[in-house]
C-alpha positions as CSV (number, residue, x, y, z in Angstrom):
1,X,-5.0,-35.5,-5.3
2,X,-1.7,-33.4,-4.4
3,X,-2.0,-29.5,-5.2
4,X,-0.9,-28.7,-8.5
5,X,-0.4,-24.7,-8.0
6,X,3.1,-24.1,-6.2
7,X,1.6,-21.0,-4.1
8,X,-1.1,-23.8,-3.7
9,X,1.3,-26.4,-2.3
10,X,2.8,-24.4,0.3
11,X,-0.2,-23.1,1.7
12,X,-1.6,-26.8,1.7
13,X,1.5,-28.1,3.7
14,X,0.9,-25.1,6.4
15,X,-2.6,-26.4,6.5
16,X,-1.7,-30.1,6.7
17,X,0.8,-28.9,9.6
18,X,-2.2,-28.2,11.7
19,X,-3.5,-31.1,14.4
20,X,-6.7,-32.5,14.6
21,X,-7.5,-31.7,10.8
22,X,-7.1,-33.3,7.4
23,X,-7.0,-31.4,4.3
24,X,-7.4,-32.9,0.9
25,X,-8.0,-31.8,-2.5
26,X,-11.1,-32.8,-3.9
27,X,-11.0,-31.0,-7.4
28,X,-8.9,-29.1,-9.3
29,X,-10.5,-26.7,-10.9
30,X,-13.9,-26.8,-10.0
31,X,-17.2,-26.5,-11.9
32,X,-20.8,-26.3,-11.5
33,X,-23.5,-25.0,-12.9
34,X,-22.4,-21.5,-11.2
35,X,-19.4,-21.5,-10.4
36,X,-16.1,-21.6,-12.1
37,X,-13.0,-21.7,-9.6
38,X,-9.5,-23.2,-8.7
39,X,-10.7,-25.9,-6.8
40,X,-12.5,-27.4,-4.2
41,X,-10.4,-28.4,-0.8
42,X,-12.3,-30.4,2.2
43,X,-11.1,-30.2,5.5
44,X,-12.0,-33.8,7.9
45,X,-12.5,-33.1,11.3
46,X,-12.0,-35.6,14.4
47,X,-15.8,-35.7,15.0
48,X,-16.3,-37.0,11.4
49,X,-17.8,-34.0,9.8
50,X,-16.4,-32.4,6.3
51,X,-15.7,-28.8,5.8
52,X,-15.8,-28.0,1.7
53,X,-14.3,-24.9,0.7
54,X,-14.2,-23.6,-2.8
55,X,-10.5,-21.8,-3.2
56,X,-9.8,-18.7,-5.5
57,X,-5.8,-18.1,-5.6
58,X,-5.3,-14.5,-5.8
59,X,-1.8,-12.7,-5.3
60,X,-0.4,-9.3,-5.0
61,X,-3.1,-8.0,-2.8
62,X,-2.8,-4.4,-1.3
63,X,-4.0,-2.9,1.5
64,X,-5.9,-0.4,-1.1
65,X,-7.2,-3.9,-3.2
66,X,-8.3,-5.5,-0.2
67,X,-12.0,-3.9,-0.5
68,X,-12.1,-5.5,-4.4
69,X,-11.1,-8.8,-2.9
70,X,-13.4,-9.0,0.0
71,X,-16.6,-8.0,-2.4
72,X,-15.5,-10.4,-4.7
73,X,-15.2,-13.6,-2.2
74,X,-18.7,-12.2,-0.7
75,X,-20.2,-12.4,-4.7
76,X,-18.8,-15.8,-4.7
77,X,-20.0,-17.2,-1.4
78,X,-23.5,-16.0,-2.4
79,X,-23.0,-18.4,-5.7
80,X,-21.9,-21.4,-3.6
81,X,-24.2,-24.4,-2.3
82,X,-25.0,-24.0,1.7
83,X,-22.4,-26.4,2.7
84,X,-19.7,-24.5,0.9
85,X,-17.6,-21.8,1.3
86,X,-15.0,-19.5,-0.4
87,X,-11.5,-19.6,0.5
88,X,-9.0,-17.3,-0.2
89,X,-5.2,-18.9,-1.4
90,X,-2.6,-16.1,-1.5
91,X,1.2,-14.8,-1.2
92,X,2.4,-12.9,1.2
93,X,-0.4,-11.1,3.4
94,X,0.7,-7.6,5.4
95,X,-0.5,-7.4,8.7
96,X,-3.1,-4.5,7.6
97,X,-4.5,-6.6,5.1
98,X,-5.2,-9.9,7.4
99,X,-6.9,-7.4,10.2
100,X,-9.4,-6.3,7.4
101,X,-9.7,-10.3,6.1
102,X,-10.3,-11.0,9.8
103,X,-12.8,-8.2,10.3
104,X,-15.0,-8.8,6.9
105,X,-14.4,-12.7,8.1
106,X,-12.8,-13.6,4.4
107,X,-11.3,-17.1,5.0
108,X,-7.8,-17.4,3.9
109,X,-4.5,-19.3,3.7
110,X,-0.7,-17.5,2.6
111,X,2.5,-18.9,2.0
112,X,3.9,-17.5,5.2
113,X,1.3,-19.4,7.4
114,X,-1.0,-17.1,8.2
115,X,-4.5,-19.3,8.4
116,X,-7.9,-18.1,9.4
117,X,-11.1,-20.6,8.8
118,X,-14.0,-19.8,10.4
119,X,-17.0,-22.4,10.2
120,X,-19.5,-24.5,12.6
121,X,-17.1,-27.1,14.4
122,X,-13.9,-25.6,13.2
123,X,-12.0,-22.0,14.1
124,X,-8.4,-21.7,13.1
125,X,-6.5,-18.1,13.5
126,X,-2.7,-18.7,13.1
127,X,-0.6,-15.4,12.4
128,X,2.6,-15.6,11.4
129,X,4.6,-14.5,14.6
130,X,7.6,-12.7,13.0
131,X,5.3,-10.4,11.2
132,X,3.6,-10.1,14.5
133,X,6.2,-9.1,16.3
134,X,7.6,-7.0,13.3
135,X,4.6,-4.9,13.5
136,X,4.7,-4.4,16.8
137,X,8.1,-3.0,16.8
138,X,7.6,-1.0,13.8
139,X,5.5,1.1,15.9
140,X,8.2,2.9,16.9
141,X,9.3,4.2,13.5
142,X,9.9,8.1,13.6
143,X,9.0,10.7,10.9
144,X,13.0,10.6,10.1
145,X,12.3,6.5,9.5
146,X,9.9,7.2,7.2
147,X,11.6,9.5,5.2
148,X,14.4,7.2,4.8
149,X,12.0,4.2,3.5
150,X,10.7,7.2,1.1
151,X,14.2,7.3,-0.3
152,X,14.3,3.4,-0.6
153,X,10.9,3.3,-1.9
154,X,12.1,5.9,-4.8
155,X,15.1,3.7,-5.4
156,X,14.4,0.0,-4.9
157,X,17.4,-1.4,-6.0
158,X,19.9,-0.5,-3.6
159,X,23.6,-1.8,-4.6
160,X,26.1,0.7,-3.6
161,X,29.3,2.0,-2.4
162,X,28.5,2.6,1.6
163,X,29.6,6.0,1.7
164,X,28.5,7.6,-1.4
165,X,25.0,6.0,-1.4
166,X,24.4,6.6,2.9
167,X,25.1,10.6,1.4
168,X,22.2,10.1,-1.6
169,X,19.9,8.4,0.7
170,X,20.6,11.6,3.5
171,X,19.8,14.4,0.6
172,X,16.5,12.7,-0.1
173,X,15.2,11.8,3.1
174,X,16.8,15.3,4.5
175,X,18.2,13.4,7.7
176,X,21.4,12.8,8.9
177,X,24.1,10.1,7.3
178,X,23.9,8.9,11.0
179,X,20.1,8.4,11.1
180,X,20.2,6.7,7.8
181,X,22.9,3.9,9.5
182,X,20.8,3.6,12.2
183,X,17.6,3.3,10.3
184,X,19.0,0.7,7.8
185,X,20.1,-1.4,11.0
186,X,16.6,-1.1,12.0
187,X,14.5,-2.1,8.7
188,X,17.1,-4.9,8.5
189,X,16.3,-6.3,11.6
190,X,12.3,-5.7,10.8
191,X,12.9,-7.8,7.6
192,X,12.2,-4.9,5.2
193,X,15.2,-4.7,3.7
194,X,18.4,-7.3,3.8
195,X,22.0,-7.0,3.0
196,X,23.6,-8.0,-0.3
197,X,27.1,-7.9,-1.9
198,X,27.9,-4.2,-1.9
199,X,24.5,-3.1,-0.2
200,X,21.0,-3.4,0.6
201,X,17.6,-4.5,-1.1
202,X,14.3,-4.0,-0.4
203,X,12.8,-7.5,1.0
204,X,9.4,-7.1,0.0
205,X,8.6,-3.9,-1.9
206,X,4.9,-4.1,-0.9
207,X,5.1,-4.6,2.5
208,X,7.5,-1.9,2.7
209,X,5.2,0.4,0.9
210,X,1.9,-0.4,2.9
211,X,3.9,0.3,6.2
212,X,5.3,3.7,4.9
213,X,1.7,4.9,4.0
214,X,0.5,3.8,7.3
215,X,3.1,5.8,8.9
216,X,2.7,9.0,6.4
217,X,-1.1,8.9,7.5
218,X,-0.2,8.6,11.6
219,X,3.0,10.7,11.5
220,X,5.0,12.2,8.5
221,X,2.0,14.1,6.8
222,X,1.0,15.7,10.3
223,X,5.1,16.7,10.5
224,X,4.6,18.2,6.7
225,X,1.4,19.9,6.6
226,X,1.7,24.1,6.6
227,X,-1.9,24.7,6.2
228,X,-5.1,24.2,4.7
229,X,-6.9,26.5,2.6
230,X,-10.1,27.1,0.3
231,X,-10.3,29.4,-2.3
232,X,-11.7,32.9,-1.1
233,X,-14.7,34.9,-2.2
234,X,-16.9,31.7,-2.3
235,X,-15.1,30.2,-5.8
236,X,-15.5,26.5,-6.5
237,X,-12.8,23.8,-6.7
238,X,-13.0,24.1,-10.3
239,X,-12.9,27.7,-10.7
240,X,-9.2,27.8,-9.3
241,X,-8.2,24.2,-10.9
242,X,-6.5,26.3,-13.8
243,X,-4.6,28.7,-11.7
244,X,-3.3,25.7,-9.6
245,X,-1.6,24.3,-12.5
246,X,-0.6,27.3,-14.0
247,X,1.3,29.2,-11.4
248,X,3.1,25.8,-10.1
249,X,6.5,26.7,-11.2
250,X,6.0,30.5,-10.4
251,X,4.9,30.2,-6.9
252,X,7.3,26.8,-5.9
253,X,5.3,23.7,-5.8
254,X,4.4,20.2,-6.8
255,X,0.8,19.2,-7.4
256,X,-0.3,16.1,-5.8
257,X,-3.5,14.5,-4.4
258,X,-6.7,14.5,-6.1
259,X,-5.4,17.1,-8.7
260,X,-1.8,15.6,-9.3
261,X,-3.9,12.1,-9.6
262,X,-6.5,13.5,-12.2
263,X,-3.4,14.9,-14.5
264,X,-1.5,11.6,-14.8
265,X,-4.5,9.3,-15.0
266,X,-7.4,11.3,-16.8
267,X,-9.7,9.6,-14.7
268,X,-10.6,11.4,-11.5
269,X,-12.4,14.9,-11.3
270,X,-10.8,16.3,-8.5
271,X,-12.3,18.6,-6.0
272,X,-9.2,19.0,-4.0
273,X,-5.5,19.5,-4.1
274,X,-2.3,18.6,-2.4
275,X,0.6,21.1,-2.9
276,X,3.9,20.0,-1.9
277,X,6.0,23.1,-1.4
278,X,10.0,23.2,-3.0
279,X,12.6,24.1,-0.5
280,X,13.0,28.0,0.5
281,X,9.6,28.4,-0.7
282,X,6.9,30.9,1.6
283,X,3.7,29.4,1.5
284,X,2.2,33.0,2.0
285,X,2.9,33.9,-1.9
286,X,0.9,31.2,-2.9
287,X,-2.0,32.1,-0.5
288,X,-1.9,35.8,-1.8
289,X,-1.1,34.4,-5.9
290,X,-4.0,31.8,-5.7
291,X,-6.4,34.0,-3.5
292,X,-6.6,31.6,-0.6
293,X,-8.1,31.9,2.8
294,X,-7.2,29.7,5.7
295,X,-9.9,27.1,6.3
296,X,-9.4,23.6,8.5
297,X,-11.9,22.1,6.3
298,X,-10.6,23.3,3.1
299,X,-9.8,21.6,0.2
300,X,-6.5,23.0,-0.9
301,X,-3.5,21.6,1.5
302,X,-0.2,22.4,1.5
303,X,2.5,20.4,2.5
304,X,6.3,21.1,2.5
305,X,8.9,18.9,0.9
306,X,11.7,16.6,2.8
307,X,15.0,16.6,0.8
308,X,16.1,17.4,-2.5
309,X,13.1,18.7,-4.6
310,X,14.4,16.3,-7.7
311,X,13.4,12.8,-5.9
312,X,9.8,14.2,-5.3
313,X,9.0,15.1,-8.7
314,X,7.4,12.7,-11.0
315,X,8.8,11.7,-14.3
316,X,6.0,12.2,-16.7
317,X,7.5,13.9,-20.1
318,X,6.8,17.3,-19.8
319,X,4.7,17.1,-16.7
320,X,8.1,16.5,-14.8
321,X,8.1,20.2,-13.6
322,X,4.9,20.1,-11.7
323,X,3.8,16.7,-10.9
324,X,5.0,15.4,-7.3
325,X,6.0,11.7,-7.5
326,X,3.4,8.8,-7.8
327,X,4.5,7.4,-4.2
328,X,3.2,10.7,-2.6
329,X,0.1,10.8,-4.7
330,X,-0.9,7.1,-4.0
331,X,-0.3,8.0,-0.3
332,X,-2.4,10.9,-0.3
333,X,-5.2,9.2,-1.5
334,X,-4.7,6.3,0.7
335,X,-5.1,8.5,3.3
336,X,-7.9,10.6,2.5
337,X,-9.4,6.9,2.9
338,X,-12.4,8.4,0.6
339,X,-14.2,5.1,-1.4
340,X,-14.4,7.2,-4.3
341,X,-10.6,7.3,-4.3
342,X,-9.8,3.8,-3.9
343,X,-10.3,2.8,-7.8
344,X,-8.1,5.9,-8.7
345,X,-5.4,4.8,-6.1
346,X,-5.4,1.5,-7.7
347,X,-5.2,2.7,-11.4
348,X,-2.0,4.8,-9.9
349,X,-0.4,1.7,-8.3
350,X,-0.9,-0.4,-11.6
351,X,0.0,2.4,-14.0
352,X,2.7,3.6,-12.1
353,X,3.8,2.2,-8.6
354,X,3.9,-1.8,-9.9
355,X,6.6,-0.8,-12.6
356,X,8.9,0.8,-9.7
357,X,8.3,-2.6,-7.5
358,X,9.0,-5.0,-10.0
359,X,12.8,-3.3,-10.4
360,X,13.3,-4.8,-7.1
361,X,12.5,-8.7,-8.2
């Protein structure tokens, strides 16, 4: 049987190109007393044994959604017969997601030719070399490069007159036009962006977002960090939460992190906040006004903005004046790595960032 689903067709073609195995689609979809899945794939090996996989087709797997996927496939495996294993069929996986799937032994095939099969008598790991080389090169990305990447994510459809565009990106990024030009060339070489008539467009928004968020955690956040504080007089976070919201305009900061996420999403009960300082703002007036004390383990983090303040604001109607852009909120939640924040990060992505990404299609 030839696959019906176009995504599966491409993955199946990659699988058939491998030596010494013969894949066959046995059933599409697959039904049993315990499982309803997209289909059953059988791989025959030279020694005459057959490996049965029950596959599910999932797309749009991001770094902050990979835990949900791995949990799903682990539970699917528990419902299968002893001779069956679950198999993920998916679209373009980033190197970060691939690493997590390998670590958690989730077998997969994607449309870029990344393949992982791990059964007795069959062990296959194929990683798209172009993606691997791209990641290795991208490790050279600097803080200035990351600031330019933010500008591209902020404005995903890039059709422009050269000079005007570079000046605008330079304003958002807080780097020189020369740095913008060299960064665009580098990102094009790494296949994060591609040339179109009149300018550039993002090749894959999710991959660029994940690489930017990794760089935010590795390098950019450290550069932007002004200080970490806690309320003095042994006050709890809930006791200063109203002041953090109320003094944002007067003290010149945008609210992000958990507190920002809770304001725009109404889901999370925050226990910390990230304050993004606007230009020419002295952090000490915030410390005095909010009655804070320096504390390396504090729950109020102060970061400085880069570039123009307007591009760092979220666009949430009446909340526009004091909430930071969802890209920065999401990056801060992902940086924290706390399991309680993963669901909130996904909600922020689904509600705000996915819409931005679709504008790139």
